[in-house]
VONU-672279 format. One record per residue (C-alpha): x, y, z; residue in three letters. Coordinates in steps of 0.05 Angstrom, whole numbers, always signed. Example, Ala and Ser with C-alpha at 12.3 -4.5 7.8 and 13.67 -1.06 7.14 Angstrom:
residues 2
PT:x:y:z:res
PT:+246:-90:+156:Ala
PT:+273:-21:+143:Ser
end
This chain:
residues 603
PT:x:y:z:res
PT:+375:-561:-58:Unk
PT:+375:-549:+16:Unk
PT:+412:-528:+78:Unk
PT:+424:-566:+142:Unk
PT:+454:-561:+212:Unk
PT:+477:-618:+256:Unk
PT:+497:-610:+329:Unk
PT:+523:-669:+371:Unk
PT:+542:-659:+444:Unk
PT:+527:-606:+496:Unk
PT:+495:-555:+450:Unk
PT:+428:-520:+463:Unk
PT:+368:-539:+421:Unk
PT:+352:-465:+415:Unk
PT:+421:-452:+383:Unk
PT:+408:-507:+332:Unk
PT:+340:-478:+315:Unk
PT:+369:-408:+309:Unk
PT:+425:-433:+264:Unk
PT:+376:-471:+219:Unk
PT:+332:-409:+212:Unk
PT:+393:-367:+192:Unk
PT:+398:-405:+126:Unk
PT:+323:-412:+112:Unk
PT:+333:-384:+41:Unk
PT:+370:-449:+23:Unk
PT:+305:-487:+32:Unk
PT:+243:-444:+42:Unk
PT:+192:-498:+25:Unk
PT:+195:-535:+91:Unk
PT:+236:-538:+156:Unk
PT:+241:-602:+197:Unk
PT:+280:-624:+258:Unk
PT:+306:-688:+290:Unk
PT:+322:-689:+364:Unk
PT:+349:-747:+405:Unk
PT:+362:-731:+478:Unk
PT:+395:-799:+491:Unk
PT:+450:-790:+439:Unk
PT:+452:-714:+444:Unk
PT:+437:-708:+370:Unk
PT:+402:-647:+341:Unk
PT:+389:-638:+267:Unk
PT:+355:-581:+229:Unk
PT:+338:-583:+155:Unk
PT:+311:-530:+106:Unk
PT:+284:-560:+41:Unk
PT:+279:-532:-29:Unk
PT:+233:-585:-59:Unk
PT:+258:-607:-128:Unk
PT:+253:-683:-132:Unk
PT:+196:-725:-101:Unk
PT:+163:-667:-67:Unk
PT:+118:-711:-25:Unk
PT:+167:-767:-7:Unk
PT:+234:-732:-1:Unk
PT:+225:-703:+69:Unk
PT:+288:-695:+110:Unk
PT:+319:-712:+159:Unk
PT:+308:-781:+129:Unk
PT:+309:-838:+181:Unk
PT:+322:-911:+163:Unk
PT:+272:-967:+177:Unk
PT:+309:-990:+239:Unk
PT:+316:-918:+265:Unk
PT:+391:-927:+268:Unk
PT:+413:-885:+208:Unk
PT:+394:-811:+197:Unk
PT:+413:-773:+134:Unk
PT:+412:-700:+114:Unk
PT:+432:-686:+42:Unk
PT:+440:-622:+3:Unk
PT:+445:-630:-72:Unk
PT:+422:-673:-130:Unk
PT:+441:-744:-152:Unk
PT:+435:-744:-228:Unk
PT:+445:-819:-235:Unk
PT:+394:-835:-180:Unk
PT:+350:-877:-226:Unk
PT:+409:-922:-245:Unk
PT:+431:-929:-173:Unk
PT:+360:-944:-151:Unk
PT:+355:-999:-203:Unk
PT:+421:-1029:-179:Unk
PT:+397:-1027:-107:Unk
PT:+331:-1060:-125:Unk
PT:+369:-1116:-159:Unk
PT:+401:-1126:-91:Unk
PT:+332:-1136:-59:Unk
PT:+328:-1065:-31:Unk
PT:+255:-1042:-25:Unk
PT:+241:-967:-33:Unk
PT:+186:-929:+2:Unk
PT:+188:-865:-40:Unk
PT:+171:-855:-113:Unk
PT:+238:-826:-137:Unk
PT:+272:-792:-78:Unk
PT:+348:-787:-88:Unk
PT:+355:-779:-13:Unk
PT:+328:-849:-3:Unk
PT:+376:-874:-57:Unk
PT:+432:-842:-17:Unk
PT:+414:-875:+49:Unk
PT:+398:-943:+18:Unk
PT:+464:-939:-20:Unk
PT:+502:-925:+44:Unk
PT:+467:-983:+79:Unk
PT:+489:-1031:+23:Unk
PT:+555:-1003:-2:Unk
PT:+580:-962:+57:Unk
PT:+628:-907:+38:Unk
PT:+633:-933:-33:Unk
PT:+567:-898:-47:Unk
PT:+603:-831:-53:Unk
PT:+646:-853:-112:Unk
PT:+585:-883:-147:Unk
PT:+547:-818:-149:Unk
PT:+545:-770:-208:Unk
PT:+519:-708:-175:Unk
PT:+530:-651:-127:Unk
PT:+524:-662:-53:Unk
PT:+543:-646:+18:Unk
PT:+517:-700:+64:Unk
PT:+515:-720:+137:Unk
PT:+500:-793:+154:Unk
PT:+491:-809:+228:Unk
PT:+502:-883:+241:Unk
PT:+479:-900:+312:Unk
PT:+503:-973:+305:Unk
PT:+575:-952:+292:Unk
PT:+569:-890:+336:Unk
PT:+597:-848:+279:Unk
PT:+575:-793:+233:Unk
PT:+602:-792:+162:Unk
PT:+603:-726:+124:Unk
PT:+624:-718:+51:Unk
PT:+630:-666:-3:Unk
PT:+620:-683:-77:Unk
PT:+675:-695:-128:Unk
PT:+679:-624:-155:Unk
PT:+660:-589:-90:Unk
PT:+595:-559:-118:Unk
PT:+561:-560:-50:Unk
PT:+592:-530:+13:Unk
PT:+604:-566:+79:Unk
PT:+634:-541:+144:Unk
PT:+648:-574:+211:Unk
PT:+676:-557:+279:Unk
PT:+702:-607:+331:Unk
PT:+714:-586:+403:Unk
PT:+708:-615:+473:Unk
PT:+634:-593:+472:Unk
PT:+620:-636:+412:Unk
PT:+611:-632:+337:Unk
PT:+575:-580:+295:Unk
PT:+565:-589:+219:Unk
PT:+530:-543:+170:Unk
PT:+518:-519:+100:Unk
PT:+546:-449:+111:Unk
PT:+598:-416:+155:Unk
PT:+548:-368:+186:Unk
PT:+512:-423:+224:Unk
PT:+570:-428:+274:Unk
PT:+557:-357:+298:Unk
PT:+492:-382:+330:Unk
PT:+527:-430:+378:Unk
PT:+550:-393:+440:Unk
PT:+606:-442:+459:Unk
PT:+642:-443:+391:Unk
PT:+706:-403:+389:Unk
PT:+708:-357:+327:Unk
PT:+781:-335:+331:Unk
PT:+806:-312:+263:Unk
PT:+861:-351:+228:Unk
PT:+913:-300:+204:Unk
PT:+946:-352:+159:Unk
PT:+879:-364:+123:Unk
PT:+869:-289:+118:Unk
PT:+936:-282:+81:Unk
PT:+916:-339:+34:Unk
PT:+850:-304:+20:Unk
PT:+886:-245:-12:Unk
PT:+931:-290:-54:Unk
PT:+880:-342:-76:Unk
PT:+818:-296:-74:Unk
PT:+786:-349:-31:Unk
PT:+807:-392:+29:Unk
PT:+826:-462:+3:Unk
PT:+796:-522:+39:Unk
PT:+806:-549:+92:Unk
PT:+815:-481:+124:Unk
PT:+766:-424:+136:Unk
PT:+771:-355:+165:Unk
PT:+765:-385:+234:Unk
PT:+817:-430:+268:Unk
PT:+766:-479:+298:Unk
PT:+722:-488:+236:Unk
PT:+742:-531:+177:Unk
PT:+716:-536:+106:Unk
PT:+708:-606:+77:Unk
PT:+751:-618:+15:Unk
PT:+719:-639:-50:Unk
PT:+722:-714:-64:Unk
PT:+732:-728:+10:Unk
PT:+692:-759:+66:Unk
PT:+704:-754:+141:Unk
PT:+687:-804:+196:Unk
PT:+672:-768:+262:Unk
PT:+668:-809:+325:Unk
PT:+606:-793:+367:Unk
PT:+639:-815:+432:Unk
PT:+708:-783:+433:Unk
PT:+696:-729:+380:Unk
PT:+755:-750:+338:Unk
PT:+758:-749:+262:Unk
PT:+790:-787:+204:Unk
PT:+796:-761:+132:Unk
PT:+791:-803:+69:Unk
PT:+794:-787:-6:Unk
PT:+740:-825:-44:Unk
PT:+757:-801:-114:Unk
PT:+817:-771:-150:Unk
PT:+820:-737:-218:Unk
PT:+894:-755:-224:Unk
PT:+915:-817:-264:Unk
PT:+851:-822:-305:Unk
PT:+889:-838:-370:Unk
PT:+863:-903:-401:Unk
PT:+884:-944:-460:Unk
PT:+836:-950:-519:Unk
PT:+795:-890:-494:Unk
PT:+747:-862:-545:Unk
PT:+772:-790:-556:Unk
PT:+728:-776:-616:Unk
PT:+687:-712:-620:Unk
PT:+626:-756:-628:Unk
PT:+640:-785:-559:Unk
PT:+645:-715:-528:Unk
PT:+580:-696:-563:Unk
PT:+545:-756:-531:Unk
PT:+576:-744:-463:Unk
PT:+553:-671:-461:Unk
PT:+484:-687:-486:Unk
PT:+475:-742:-434:Unk
PT:+501:-697:-379:Unk
PT:+452:-642:-397:Unk
PT:+396:-694:-401:Unk
PT:+410:-720:-331:Unk
PT:+412:-650:-303:Unk
PT:+345:-632:-333:Unk
PT:+310:-685:-290:Unk
PT:+264:-650:-241:Unk
PT:+194:-649:-214:Unk
PT:+195:-573:-219:Unk
PT:+205:-522:-275:Unk
PT:+277:-513:-298:Unk
PT:+313:-459:-339:Unk
PT:+384:-440:-359:Unk
PT:+434:-383:-353:Unk
PT:+451:-355:-421:Unk
PT:+510:-310:-438:Unk
PT:+520:-327:-511:Unk
PT:+589:-354:-498:Unk
PT:+614:-422:-518:Unk
PT:+594:-459:-455:Unk
PT:+524:-433:-448:Unk
PT:+512:-438:-523:Unk
PT:+526:-513:-522:Unk
PT:+483:-524:-460:Unk
PT:+427:-483:-491:Unk
PT:+431:-525:-555:Unk
PT:+425:-591:-518:Unk
PT:+372:-564:-470:Unk
PT:+328:-540:-526:Unk
PT:+336:-606:-562:Unk
PT:+314:-643:-498:Unk
PT:+263:-593:-470:Unk
PT:+225:-550:-519:Unk
PT:+195:-505:-465:Unk
PT:+260:-486:-430:Unk
PT:+271:-412:-413:Unk
PT:+335:-373:-407:Unk
PT:+361:-317:-363:Unk
PT:+414:-264:-375:Unk
PT:+444:-205:-337:Unk
PT:+461:-144:-380:Unk
PT:+522:-110:-347:Unk
PT:+523:-39:-375:Unk
PT:+595:-27:-392:Unk
PT:+636:-31:-456:Unk
PT:+669:-100:-462:Unk
PT:+626:-126:-405:Unk
PT:+556:-132:-434:Unk
PT:+535:-200:-463:Unk
PT:+462:-184:-475:Unk
PT:+466:-179:-551:Unk
PT:+501:-246:-558:Unk
PT:+450:-277:-511:Unk
PT:+392:-248:-551:Unk
PT:+420:-272:-617:Unk
PT:+429:-342:-588:Unk
PT:+360:-345:-557:Unk
PT:+329:-323:-623:Unk
PT:+370:-373:-662:Unk
PT:+347:-430:-616:Unk
PT:+277:-402:-605:Unk
PT:+286:-400:-530:Unk
PT:+248:-348:-489:Unk
PT:+298:-301:-455:Unk
PT:+289:-258:-393:Unk
PT:+342:-207:-375:Unk
PT:+359:-158:-320:Unk
PT:+401:-95:-327:Unk
PT:+459:-80:-281:Unk
PT:+484:-9:-290:Unk
PT:+524:+36:-244:Unk
PT:+462:+65:-210:Unk
PT:+433:-3:-196:Unk
PT:+501:-28:-174:Unk
PT:+507:+28:-122:Unk
PT:+438:+12:-96:Unk
PT:+449:-63:-85:Unk
PT:+524:-75:-79:Unk
PT:+533:-66:-4:Unk
PT:+473:-109:+13:Unk
PT:+492:-164:-36:Unk
PT:+563:-175:-12:Unk
PT:+539:-174:+60:Unk
PT:+499:-237:+44:Unk
PT:+562:-277:+32:Unk
PT:+576:-320:+93:Unk
PT:+651:-325:+81:Unk
PT:+699:-279:+44:Unk
PT:+699:-295:-31:Unk
PT:+739:-249:-77:Unk
PT:+699:-265:-139:Unk
PT:+669:-202:-171:Unk
PT:+628:-249:-215:Unk
PT:+586:-262:-153:Unk
PT:+548:-196:-163:Unk
PT:+521:-209:-233:Unk
PT:+510:-282:-216:Unk
PT:+468:-261:-157:Unk
PT:+428:-213:-201:Unk
PT:+413:-264:-256:Unk
PT:+395:-316:-202:Unk
PT:+345:-266:-174:Unk
PT:+305:-260:-239:Unk
PT:+310:-335:-253:Unk
PT:+282:-352:-184:Unk
PT:+218:-315:-201:Unk
PT:+202:-367:-255:Unk
PT:+239:-431:-240:Unk
PT:+270:-470:-182:Unk
PT:+331:-496:-220:Unk
PT:+376:-472:-276:Unk
PT:+432:-502:-317:Unk
PT:+498:-464:-318:Unk
PT:+563:-466:-358:Unk
PT:+606:-469:-296:Unk
PT:+666:-515:-305:Unk
PT:+673:-505:-380:Unk
PT:+733:-458:-372:Unk
PT:+768:-502:-320:Unk
PT:+758:-569:-355:Unk
PT:+768:-548:-428:Unk
PT:+822:-495:-418:Unk
PT:+782:-431:-426:Unk
PT:+831:-383:-394:Unk
PT:+884:-345:-432:Unk
PT:+940:-380:-394:Unk
PT:+923:-443:-433:Unk
PT:+938:-407:-498:Unk
PT:+1003:-379:-473:Unk
PT:+1033:-442:-440:Unk
PT:+1071:-463:-502:Unk
PT:+1092:-392:-518:Unk
PT:+1117:-381:-447:Unk
PT:+1162:-442:-450:Unk
PT:+1186:-422:-520:Unk
PT:+1202:-350:-499:Unk
PT:+1238:-370:-436:Unk
PT:+1282:-418:-475:Unk
PT:+1296:-368:-531:Unk
PT:+1305:-302:-493:Unk
PT:+1312:-322:-421:Unk
PT:+1302:-267:-369:Unk
PT:+1305:-214:-423:Unk
PT:+1235:-234:-445:Unk
PT:+1205:-210:-380:Unk
PT:+1249:-148:-374:Unk
PT:+1222:-126:-441:Unk
PT:+1151:-138:-417:Unk
PT:+1162:-97:-354:Unk
PT:+1187:-39:-397:Unk
PT:+1126:-45:-441:Unk
PT:+1081:-45:-380:Unk
PT:+1108:+21:-355:Unk
PT:+1088:+53:-422:Unk
PT:+1018:+21:-422:Unk
PT:+965:+59:-382:Unk
PT:+920:+21:-334:Unk
PT:+858:+3:-375:Unk
PT:+787:+2:-347:Unk
PT:+765:-49:-399:Unk
PT:+748:-120:-381:Unk
PT:+806:-170:-389:Unk
PT:+848:-116:-422:Unk
PT:+918:-129:-451:Unk
PT:+954:-91:-395:Unk
PT:+913:-128:-342:Unk
PT:+934:-195:-371:Unk
PT:+1008:-174:-376:Unk
PT:+1008:-150:-303:Unk
PT:+980:-216:-279:Unk
PT:+1028:-255:-324:Unk
PT:+1089:-218:-297:Unk
PT:+1065:-227:-226:Unk
PT:+1063:-302:-234:Unk
PT:+1122:-318:-279:Unk
PT:+1173:-298:-226:Unk
PT:+1154:-357:-182:Unk
PT:+1170:-431:-187:Unk
PT:+1125:-469:-235:Unk
PT:+1083:-501:-180:Unk
PT:+1062:-432:-154:Unk
PT:+1053:-396:-220:Unk
PT:+980:-411:-232:Unk
PT:+962:-384:-163:Unk
PT:+1002:-320:-173:Unk
PT:+974:-309:-244:Unk
PT:+906:-305:-210:Unk
PT:+927:-268:-147:Unk
PT:+902:-198:-132:Unk
PT:+968:-179:-99:Unk
PT:+1041:-201:-101:Unk
PT:+1076:-236:-43:Unk
PT:+1117:-172:-34:Unk
PT:+1053:-132:-25:Unk
PT:+1027:-182:+25:Unk
PT:+1092:-180:+65:Unk
PT:+1089:-104:+69:Unk
PT:+1015:-105:+88:Unk
PT:+1027:-153:+146:Unk
PT:+1096:-127:+163:Unk
PT:+1128:-196:+163:Unk
PT:+1169:-240:+117:Unk
PT:+1132:-298:+84:Unk
PT:+1167:-363:+71:Unk
PT:+1138:-379:+3:Unk
PT:+1152:-454:+5:Unk
PT:+1117:-460:+73:Unk
PT:+1060:-415:+51:Unk
PT:+1048:-457:-12:Unk
PT:+1064:-525:+19:Unk
PT:+997:-554:-5:Unk
PT:+1012:-533:-76:Unk
PT:+1080:-568:-74:Unk
PT:+1047:-632:-50:Unk
PT:+994:-627:-104:Unk
PT:+1046:-613:-158:Unk
PT:+1086:-673:-136:Unk
PT:+1025:-717:-149:Unk
PT:+1022:-692:-221:Unk
PT:+1092:-713:-241:Unk
PT:+1091:-745:-310:Unk
PT:+1032:-703:-335:Unk
PT:+1042:-652:-391:Unk
PT:+1038:-578:-374:Unk
PT:+968:-570:-404:Unk
PT:+937:-625:-361:Unk
PT:+976:-601:-300:Unk
PT:+946:-531:-308:Unk
PT:+877:-559:-321:Unk
PT:+879:-602:-257:Unk
PT:+904:-542:-217:Unk
PT:+841:-504:-236:Unk
PT:+797:-564:-222:Unk
PT:+827:-577:-154:Unk
PT:+836:-506:-128:Unk
PT:+799:-453:-167:Unk
PT:+735:-493:-182:Unk
PT:+711:-519:-114:Unk
PT:+722:-459:-68:Unk
PT:+713:-401:-117:Unk
PT:+673:-420:-179:Unk
PT:+626:-469:-144:Unk
PT:+623:-427:-80:Unk
PT:+601:-367:-121:Unk
PT:+546:-406:-156:Unk
PT:+522:-439:-92:Unk
PT:+516:-373:-54:Unk
PT:+487:-332:-111:Unk
PT:+435:-386:-126:Unk
PT:+417:-406:-55:Unk
PT:+410:-335:-30:Unk
PT:+353:-331:-81:Unk
PT:+328:-402:-66:Unk
PT:+352:-424:-134:Unk
PT:+388:-489:-151:Unk
PT:+445:-483:-202:Unk
PT:+465:-546:-240:Unk
PT:+528:-551:-281:Unk
PT:+530:-604:-337:Unk
PT:+605:-594:-349:Unk
PT:+619:-617:-278:Unk
PT:+613:-690:-295:Unk
PT:+672:-737:-280:Unk
PT:+663:-772:-347:Unk
PT:+674:-706:-384:Unk
PT:+737:-690:-346:Unk
PT:+764:-760:-357:Unk
PT:+750:-751:-431:Unk
PT:+791:-687:-434:Unk
PT:+849:-718:-396:Unk
PT:+852:-775:-445:Unk
PT:+853:-730:-507:Unk
PT:+924:-720:-534:Unk
PT:+952:-650:-523:Unk
PT:+955:-632:-597:Unk
PT:+880:-642:-603:Unk
PT:+860:-597:-545:Unk
PT:+911:-540:-541:Unk
PT:+922:-481:-587:Unk
PT:+964:-418:-583:Unk
PT:+910:-380:-620:Unk
PT:+844:-400:-587:Unk
PT:+821:-428:-520:Unk
PT:+773:-487:-513:Unk
PT:+795:-520:-578:Unk
PT:+751:-582:-567:Unk
PT:+688:-542:-550:Unk
PT:+698:-496:-610:Unk
PT:+702:-556:-656:Unk
PT:+639:-584:-625:Unk
PT:+605:-517:-630:Unk
PT:+620:-514:-705:Unk
PT:+573:-573:-713:Unk
PT:+516:-535:-680:Unk
PT:+523:-461:-698:Unk
PT:+545:-413:-753:Unk
PT:+619:-394:-756:Unk
PT:+605:-323:-732:Unk
PT:+582:-351:-666:Unk
PT:+642:-398:-656:Unk
PT:+696:-345:-663:Unk
PT:+671:-300:-607:Unk
PT:+724:-282:-555:Unk
PT:+713:-293:-481:Unk
PT:+680:-233:-448:Unk
PT:+685:-251:-375:Unk
PT:+627:-248:-326:Unk
PT:+640:-189:-281:Unk
PT:+627:-113:-275:Unk
PT:+669:-50:-288:Unk
PT:+705:-49:-222:Unk
PT:+752:+7:-243:Unk
PT:+693:+54:-254:Unk
PT:+640:+28:-205:Unk
PT:+678:+8:-143:Unk
PT:+689:+67:-95:Unk
PT:+760:+54:-71:Unk
PT:+758:+115:-24:Unk
PT:+704:+81:+19:Unk
PT:+746:+18:+31:Unk
PT:+782:+16:+97:Unk
PT:+840:-28:+120:Unk
PT:+845:-84:+171:Unk
PT:+874:-68:+239:Unk
PT:+933:-116:+228:Unk
PT:+951:-83:+161:Unk
PT:+1006:-31:+154:Unk
PT:+964:+31:+141:Unk
PT:+1017:+68:+103:Unk
PT:+1026:+9:+54:Unk
PT:+950:+3:+47:Unk
PT:+943:+78:+32:Unk
PT:+1001:+75:-17:Unk
PT:+966:+19:-55:Unk
PT:+901:+58:-54:Unk
PT:+935:+122:-81:Unk
PT:+973:+86:-136:Unk
PT:+909:+51:-158:Unk
PT:+869:+116:-160:Unk
PT:+926:+151:-197:Unk
PT:+930:+95:-248:Unk
PT:+1003:+79:-235:Unk
PT:+984:+10:-210:Unk
PT:+924:-36:-212:Unk
PT:+893:-68:-150:Unk
PT:+820:-75:-170:Unk
PT:+812:-147:-146:Unk
PT:+848:-133:-81:Unk
PT:+801:-76:-62:Unk
PT:+740:-116:-82:Unk
PT:+765:-174:-38:Unk
PT:+779:-124:+18:Unk
PT:+708:-96:+12:Unk
PT:+678:-165:+16:Unk
PT:+719:-182:+78:Unk
PT:+698:-118:+114:Unk
PT:+625:-135:+100:Unk
PT:+626:-203:+135:Unk
end
């Protein structure tokens, strides 16, 4: 796991060095540079040494000095790809470096190498023969990648903050992206907070011309249309897929551990990990708040599996001590309160290991959110009662007080009513949104054309025609929520502590399995993650299987000081203050909005 900066064109060497140093925590083990005055290429690389510590030095230069690669991530099927390359008469210089596998694969297969990889990566490949640089982001978007193209040249990097170190890059804010931040709780790729900086999309690569500084975008993999005839949808097959995925993600030349919450996802990963690595250790954050703390479940699981567990407490006092500093470390606004506990558990894990396994992706791929339970009920209620269904719910909501509990009933109802008013292709986004479109219009004092605002969602929904509602919702979470919120949270929380986070659920074979399973076998109006619960029943007692989802956050209603949060200059102050007052008085609920606001003000 690493961080890199590439500058091509009329940029100062000192700016490149300063930018590289600004993300030193991503790779504190070594820092190396490549400079070519003839081609105006400057590259900086910070390395966190995980695989082939001696031979995996980067930037990695080809034998003919015509190809230079910088690569952040891990290739889990590197051994298989190396064997395939050796069968094509490729000779390797390193013992088991996946970076060398990447560059040799590019030399033989070209851009096809990206689709062959099972792993997480952001990569820059400078090809001096073609006078192009190819950049790519992995299938699920686990690793971040940003780029800027201007008349001065091209700058590429692992984090948004690196661009602040280049004096001639314009950092004008993009108001459209800012609006989307408050709706999505993140800024969806390819946009960022700045007009002139783009975020690479997952499953995409980009060819950038080194002469005229132009770019072309290509998709190298799509999760859509993965249905196959005669596909093995047995639970035994899922069992094998998950075990093999965990096994591949345990490969390292350093010590590795795992995050443990006691929930379904981490329980399964812990089971396979213990089976494959008897000495593995686990790490848990104990969030002190009723309905928030998962420490007892984690302790029971670690004792059951005989896995050593290390935990850290996060109470209100500790939160107040670290909160401001922690959210300042984010390099782009990310409205994910789960970042704070993830950062804390990463901090204790990094003291003992360099990599951990995580359950990220389990909710998105197996339908772990409540909306997956309610999809069938929503359609049934709308057909039976029509608009009256939601009128009744709104009456009920006025009676219900705003709860401070995690994932409380009234919280879910509010989110549900916020989303259900919109066309189907926008509902998932609005279910998750921290504000309504009406709130956003009043904050910015302008009317929003919803169809224009959500044009990308309409295009995406159009590609999903013919899919059932469960798979449509699943692919929405995979395409939007996963890359730029879930994966971004894990990347920043881990990397800020020089810790690599690996996610066994984020394996294309596992997602393809779920998409091929018939609906009746994977959906339930009573429980989420039907497939994983069935698999869990083979491994654990019934008492462990029936546990409800806790959610990995902190008590925002109690701990977040709303009074200290100020508004943006472009916001309507009276609307902002009205939202603040109604939230404090308990007549409305804007906890996620104010958290997102606080994060934005800290950048």
